[in-house]
C-alpha positions in Angstrom: 5.3 -84.1 -34.9 8.7 -82.6 -35.5 7.9 -79.0 -34.8 10.5 -77.4 -37.0 9.2 -79.3 -40.1 5.6 -78.4 -39.3 4.4 -75.6 -41.6 2.2 -72.8 -40.2 0.7 -69.9 -42.2 0.1 -66.6 -40.3 -2.3 -64.0 -41.8 -2.3 -60.8 -39.9 -3.0 -57.1 -40.4 -4.9 -54.2 -38.9 -8.6 -54.2 -38.2 -10.7 -54.0 -41.3 -7.8 -55.0 -43.6 -9.7 -58.1 -44.9 -7.7 -60.8 -43.2 -10.8 -62.7 -42.0 -12.3 -63.0 -45.5 -8.9 -63.8 -47.0 -8.1 -66.5 -44.5 -11.4 -68.2 -45.2 -10.7 -68.2 -48.9 -7.2 -69.6 -48.4 -8.4 -72.2 -45.9 -11.1 -73.4 -48.3 -8.6 -73.5 -51.2 -5.9 -75.4 -49.3 -8.4 -77.4 -47.2 -6.9 -76.0 -44.0 -8.2 -74.9 -40.6 -8.1 -71.5 -38.9 -6.9 -70.8 -35.4 -8.0 -67.5 -34.0 -5.3 -65.1 -32.8 -7.4 -62.2 -31.8 -7.2 -61.9 -28.0 -10.7 -60.3 -27.7 -12.4 -63.1 -29.7 -11.4 -65.7 -27.2 -14.2 -64.4 -25.0 -17.9 -65.2 -25.2 -20.3 -62.3 -25.7 -17.6 -60.1 -27.1 -19.0 -60.5 -30.5 -20.1 -57.4 -32.3 -17.3 -55.1 -31.0 -14.6 -57.6 -31.9 -16.0 -58.3 -35.4 -16.2 -62.0 -34.5 -17.0 -64.2 -37.4 -20.5 -65.7 -37.5 -21.3 -69.4 -38.1 -22.6 -68.5 -41.5 -19.4 -66.6 -42.5 -17.2 -69.6 -41.5 -18.4 -71.4 -44.7 -17.8 -74.8 -43.2 -14.1 -74.0 -42.5 -13.0 -75.4 -39.1 -12.3 -72.6 -36.6 -10.5 -72.9 -33.3 -10.2 -70.7 -30.1 -13.3 -68.6 -30.7 -15.7 -67.9 -27.8 -14.0 -70.4 -25.6 -13.8 -68.4 -22.3 -16.5 -67.0 -20.0 -16.8 -63.1 -20.3 -15.3 -62.7 -16.8 -12.7 -65.5 -17.3 -9.0 -65.3 -18.0 -7.2 -66.5 -21.1 -3.6 -65.4 -21.1 -0.6 -65.8 -23.3 0.4 -69.0 -21.6 -3.0 -70.6 -22.2 -2.9 -69.5 -25.9 0.7 -70.9 -26.4 -0.3 -74.2 -24.9 -3.6 -74.5 -26.9 -2.0 -73.5 -30.2 0.8 -76.0 -29.9 -1.6 -78.8 -29.1 -3.9 -77.9 -32.0 -1.0 -77.8 -34.4 -0.2 -81.5 -33.7 -3.6 -82.4 -35.3 -4.0 -79.9 -38.1 -2.5 -80.6 -41.4 -2.6 -77.1 -42.8 -3.0 -74.4 -40.2 -3.8 -70.8 -40.6 -3.1 -68.6 -37.5 -5.2 -65.5 -38.1 -5.4 -62.3 -36.1 -3.6 -59.1 -35.0 -2.3 -60.1 -31.6 1.3 -60.3 -32.5 2.8 -61.2 -29.2 0.4 -64.1 -28.8 1.3 -65.4 -32.2 5.0 -65.2 -31.7 4.8 -66.7 -28.2 3.0 -69.8 -29.7 5.3 -70.3 -32.6 8.7 -69.3 -31.2 10.7 -70.6 -28.2 9.2 -68.5 -25.6 9.5 -70.0 -22.1 6.4 -69.1 -20.2 5.2 -70.1 -16.7 1.6 -70.1 -15.8 0.4 -66.9 -14.0 -3.0 -65.5 -13.6 -2.7 -62.2 -15.5 -6.3 -61.2 -15.0 -6.2 -59.4 -11.7 -9.3 -57.6 -10.9 -9.0 -53.8 -10.8 -9.8 -53.5 -7.1 -6.9 -55.8 -6.3 -4.4 -53.5 -7.9 -3.1 -50.5 -5.9 -1.5 -48.8 -8.9 -3.4 -47.5 -11.9 -2.6 -48.9 -15.4 -0.9 -45.7 -16.3 1.2 -45.8 -13.2 2.2 -49.4 -14.0 3.1 -48.3 -17.5 5.4 -45.6 -16.3 7.2 -48.0 -14.0 7.5 -50.6 -16.8 8.9 -48.1 -19.3 11.4 -46.9 -16.7 12.7 -50.4 -15.7 12.4 -52.2 -19.1 12.4 -49.5 -21.8 13.1 -52.0 -24.6 9.9 -54.1 -23.9 7.4 -54.0 -26.7 4.0 -54.0 -25.1 0.3 -53.5 -26.1 -0.3 -50.5 -23.8 -4.0 -50.6 -24.4 -4.5 -54.1 -23.0 -4.7 -53.8 -19.2 -4.2 -57.6 -18.7 -0.8 -57.4 -20.5 0.2 -54.3 -18.7 -0.6 -56.0 -15.3 1.3 -59.1 -16.4 4.4 -57.1 -17.5 4.3 -55.2 -14.2 4.1 -58.3 -12.1 7.1 -59.8 -13.9 9.4 -56.8 -13.5 11.1 -58.5 -10.5 12.1 -61.5 -12.5 15.9 -62.0 -12.8 15.8 -61.5 -16.6 13.7 -58.7 -18.1 11.1 -59.8 -20.6 12.8 -57.9 -23.4 16.0 -59.8 -22.7 14.6 -63.3 -22.5 16.2 -65.9 -24.8 14.4 -67.9 -27.4 12.2 -65.1 -28.7 13.7 -65.3 -32.2 14.0 -69.1 -32.4 11.1 -70.4 -34.5 9.7 -73.8 -33.5 7.9 -74.2 -36.8 8.4 -73.4 -40.4 6.3 -70.2 -40.7 5.0 -68.1 -43.5 4.1 -64.6 -42.1 1.7 -62.7 -44.3 0.8 -59.1 -43.3 -2.0 -57.2 -45.1 -1.1 -53.6 -45.4 -3.5 -50.8 -46.3 -3.3 -47.1 -46.9 -4.2 -45.1 -43.8 -7.0 -43.1 -45.5 -8.6 -46.2 -46.9 -8.3 -48.0 -43.6 -9.9 -45.0 -41.8 -12.9 -45.2 -44.1 -13.2 -48.9 -43.6 -13.1 -48.4 -39.8 -15.8 -45.8 -40.0 -18.0 -48.0 -42.1 -17.4 -51.0 -39.9 -18.2 -49.0 -36.7 -21.4 -47.7 -38.2 -22.4 -51.3 -39.1 -21.5 -52.5 -35.6 -23.7 -49.8 -34.0 -26.6 -50.8 -36.3 -26.1 -54.5 -35.3 -26.4 -53.7 -31.6 -22.9 -52.9 -30.3 -24.2 -50.5 -27.6 -26.6 -53.2 -26.4 -23.8 -55.7 -26.3 -21.8 -53.5 -24.0 -24.9 -52.8 -21.9 -25.4 -56.6 -21.5 -21.8 -57.1 -20.4 -21.9 -54.3 -17.9 -25.2 -55.6 -16.4 -24.6 -59.4 -16.5 -20.8 -59.6 -16.5 -19.6 -56.6 -14.5 -16.1 -58.1 -13.9 -15.5 -58.6 -17.6 -12.6 -56.6 -19.1 -14.1 -53.6 -21.0 -10.8 -51.8 -21.2 -10.6 -52.7 -24.9 -10.8 -50.3 -27.9 -14.4 -49.9 -28.8 -15.9 -51.3 -25.6 -14.3 -48.8 -23.3 -15.5 -45.8 -25.4 -19.1 -47.2 -25.7 -19.0 -47.8 -21.9 -18.1 -44.1 -21.4 -21.1 -43.2 -23.6 -23.5 -45.5 -21.7 -22.2 -43.9 -18.4 -23.1 -40.5 -19.9 -19.5 -39.3 -19.6 -19.1 -38.6 -23.4 -21.5 -38.2 -26.3 -22.0 -41.0 -28.9 -20.3 -38.7 -31.5 -17.2 -38.3 -29.2 -17.2 -42.1 -28.5 -17.1 -42.8 -32.3 -14.3 -40.3 -32.7 -12.3 -41.9 -30.0 -12.8 -45.4 -31.4 -11.7 -44.4 -34.8 -8.6 -42.5 -33.5 -7.6 -45.3 -31.1 -8.1 -48.0 -33.7 -5.9 -46.2 -36.2 -3.2 -45.7 -33.5 -3.4 -49.4 -32.7 -3.1 -50.3 -36.3 0.1 -48.2 -36.5 1.6 -50.0 -33.5 0.6 -53.4 -35.0 2.5 -52.7 -38.2 5.5 -51.5 -36.2 5.5 -54.6 -34.0 5.3 -57.0 -36.9 8.0 -55.1 -38.9 10.3 -55.2 -36.0 9.6 -58.6 -34.7 9.3 -60.8 -37.8 12.4 -61.1 -40.0 10.8 -62.5 -43.2 7.5 -60.7 -43.2 5.6 -60.9 -46.4 3.8 -57.5 -46.6 1.0 -57.4 -49.2 -1.2 -54.5 -50.2 -4.7 -55.5 -49.0 -6.2 -53.6 -52.0 -4.3 -55.5 -54.7 -6.6 -56.5 -57.5 -5.0 -59.9 -57.6 -4.7 -60.3 -53.8 -6.0 -63.9 -53.7 -3.7 -65.0 -56.5 -0.6 -63.4 -54.8 -1.4 -65.1 -51.5 -2.2 -68.5 -53.2 1.2 -68.4 -55.0 3.0 -67.5 -51.8 1.4 -70.3 -49.9 2.0 -72.8 -52.8 5.7 -72.0 -52.9 5.9 -72.2 -49.1 4.2 -75.6 -48.9 6.4 -77.0 -51.7 9.6 -75.8 -50.0 11.5 -78.5 -48.2 
């Protein structure tokens, strides 16, 4: 495979923007395959809280990198980069779908990564996550980092002593593939209502029980994730369920804002489409058709 000539379609957007459903429709239409790019959905048992797609919802569309790692295991950006590049050698039309922007870009651009175990256990770390963040922001203020993901914060902290700061590393804007970046945008008020509705449905489907199971059977799993950490605080009787829901909604909206900022700043030719467009499918089909025809 000549990488630069290999076409890859990325569909991203905030939680509850409809990217999962859209990607399935597009994969069916173009007879493609979907590669998961949601960093929580790599892990087994993190199902309800991550809105992981069910077997029925897949509608016979091949999916990759879902539930591939033990709940207490580690799957870092290096593992993802390696797996995606290998998958792309065998997939004719690939859809990379999810909101983990740094993972997506590291796989499709000339990021030089060396293997490191980024999943240090909390008791092995002298500093707190917030203390690490303060040091990172002081030493490498230009680094764009998902501050809510403890694994990424620990990884960034461990790499501060490298000769070249991560924000200065070369190759980050050199694409290895021919990429169509589609980003589903959605008005904040509508997104908030969708998040509230999705959260209510998650709770009805057993989200609290899922977190309880992880706490009991997989105590070393990373629950410092939006949704999981707030429900954990409720289970530990540190906050009420009402407060947990408020925190989840607030934190999800904040994360959605950071996601949009990241993609806008990091992707030059980003195709931003209104997720509420009445002709959304037609718009995306036309975009993809033109992209696939392009030499």
